[in-house]
N, C-alpha and C positions, 0 to 999 in steps of 0.2 A: 928519214925512213918513216913511214906512214903507220902507226900502231891501231888506225882504227879496226875496231872489231867487225866482223860480220856480222852486218843486223840481221834480224827475222823478218819472216815476211807474216801478215796475217790479215785473215779474215774474218771479220765482223759481222755478225745477223745484227743489222742497227736498229729493225725493227719502228716502233712511233716514234715520233720527234719528242714527246714528252718525255723519253728516257736521257733527255739534255739536262732537266731540271728535277726530275724526280730520283728518289734514293730505292732501287730496288735490286737484288739479285745479279741480275744483267750487269749494270751500271756499276755496283762494287767491284764486278770482277774484270772490269773495262779496267777500273784502276789499280786492281791489283796487278794486274799484267804489267801494266805499266812500269810497276815497282820490280818488273823481276826481267826484266829484258834493258840490253845496254839505251844508253840516252840516243836518240837519233839525231845527227846533223841535218837533217831533212825530214818531210813527210810527204811521200807520194801518194796519193788517192787515187784509189779508181772508185767513183761512186757511182752507184746506179743513176744517179738523180742528173748525169751531166751525158745526155744521151744522144749523140749527134750523128749525122749522115756520113762520117769521116771521123779519122783521127786527128785529137788536137789538145794542146796543151797551153796552160797559161804560163807567163814568164812576170806577172806584174812583181812590182818590189811590196805593194799591200794588197793583194786580192780583197775586192769587196766578199763581205757575206751575204749571201741569198738565203731568203726566208722564202722557200719553195714550198712552203704548205697553208693551208687555208683551214680556217674554223678552228684555232686552237687557242689556248688563253694569251692575255697579253704578255703574260711572264715571260713566253718563251719567243715574242719578239724583242722584248727587250735584251733579250741574252747576246751578248757580244762574245764575239771571239777574232781577234784582232791581231792575229800571227801576220808576220812577214812571209811573202811569198821566197823565193830563189828563181833568179831568171839563169844563176851559173847552173841549177840542177835540172830546170827546165829544158835547157837548150842541151843537156847530156843525154836526158830521156830522148828527147827529137832522134840525136845521131844515132843512138842507139836500138831505135824501132827500125827495123828494115821493111819502112814504106814510108807514105808520104803524112808530116804531121802535122797540122799548120799551128802556128802561134795564135789564139783566140783568148782574148781579155776581157771579151765580150759580156762573161758568166760571170765567175768568181767561185767560191768557196760554199757548197750547197749544205743543206742541213745532215745528208748521208755523210759528210764530213766532219761538221763543226760540234754534231749531236754527238759523236763518239770521243771526238779530240777532247772538247770540252771537259769531259771526264777524266780521260786519260793525262793528259797534260793542260789542268785548267790556268795554268799561268800564259798560255799560247805565247811561250817565248821559244817555241822550235818553229822555223819556214815550214810552209805548207803549200803545197801546188797539185793542182788535178791533171789528171790525164781522163779524155773522155773515150766514152765507149761506142763505136762504130756500128751502127745498127744494121748496116749491111754487110759488115762482115759474117762468114760463117764461125761455128762456135771453137772450130779449132784454131782459127785465126788469132782468137782473144788468147789462147794459151800459148800460142807461138809469141805471142808479143810479151807476154810474161817471160818466158822465157829469155826474149833479149832484155827485159828490164832486170832480173836475176844479177847482172854485174853491179847494180847501184848500192849491194848490199855491202860492197867490199869499200863503197864509198862513203857509207856510214848514213843509208838513205833508209827509212823505214818502208817496204813497199806496202800499204795498206788497201784491201778490197772491203768494200763496204754496202752491201745488199743483204739479200735473204735466200736461202736455199729454198723455201717453201715460202711464197709471197702472193696471195690470191684473195685482193681485198673486195674481191665480189661475193665470198663467201664469209668474210669475218663473224666473228660470233662474239659481242664484247661481253658476253656473259661466261664464256670458258679461259680457264686459267691454262689449260691443256692445249693440244690438237685435235683434231680429228683423227680417225685411222688412217685414213691415205695420206695426209700430211706426217704423220709419224712415220707410216710407211716409206715414202718417200725419205725424207729428212735419214732413217737409218741407212736405208740403201746408199744414198750418196759417202756416208759415213763410213760404212765397210769399204765402200772401192776406193774411198780416200786413204783408211787407213793400211788396207793392201796396197797402197799405191797403183791402182789400176785405175788412172787419168784419163784412160782412153771410153770407160763405162760412164764416167763422168762428163767427160765430153759431148758422149751419145747417150745423155740421160733420158732418153725415149726407151732405151733396156731396161728400165724398172716396170715398164708395163702401163697397166692405168693409171695408177699414182701419178703418172708423169705428167697426164693430161689434167689431170685439176692442180699440181701443185703450184702454177703461174699461167697466166694468160698472156704475158708478153716478157721476154726474157732480161730485162735490163737489171731485176735484180739477183740474177741467178749468174751474169756472165762475170762480175767481179771474182768470183770464186776461182774463175779458170785461168785470170792474171797471177794470182795466188799461187795456184799449182804449178802454173810454167815456171815460176820463179824459184819455187822451193827446188831442194833438190837432194838425190838419193841418201846422204848421209844426214839431213837434217832429222831431229827429235822433233816428233809430233804430240801437241798437246790440243785436246781437244776439252771446250768448256762451254757452259751455259747451252748444255747438250738438252735442248727443250722445242715444244713448240707451245705456242700459247695463242690467244684467241680465235682456236680452230685451226687457223690457215697461215701462219706465220711460223717460222721455224728462226730462232734463235741462237741455232748452234755456230761458233767461231772453232777456227781452225789457226791455230800458232806452229809455224816452222820456226825452229830454229838450231 
């Protein structure tokens, strides 16, 4: 008999890669959440930073770490996160998704994944693999894929979406600890819709009005949220944490369903 506990699903606003090496309220809460949920058998990450023209999954025994950021301190590039991969769960994921998913080991584990996991599971002793985001798919399709991934929860897999609800680097203000009014407005709109389980309004985020036109210029940081919402269930208890915007145009808000 398999006594595996149903795993939660988690969306993390990952923000700056510097969160991998800086202690702050965001990273402390990531660590805290890891202590409050069951230990995963594996982690499937849907990261904003693997953005492809189709759906892909990696199945390497030891995926390489990708330093897909520029101009940061040497300490960040020296960080290692040598987690194993999981061919077993990668192939299970491929079979669950009702569209073509290619096996692709040309990429690896990017900073949207390891900058969070190095704070949640610093020993890197849980297998990690990634599913890419198809840039050509409609928003609703990402939600549907999330629904198909939900079955992984009974297998002990933590489905992690890593991005940012608000992510507009062209409007970053390095002097701000909070968010611009439009960033807060959009972040609150999404939070209200998620809290009420009105996911269609999250899929069709443009219903938020003018703030939706400023929240991001491209969708890759927003779409991981839709995978997590799709994988959630009506009987899940929702926890919202790191509920804030920073640097003017970044939302750090996180959503845990368990």
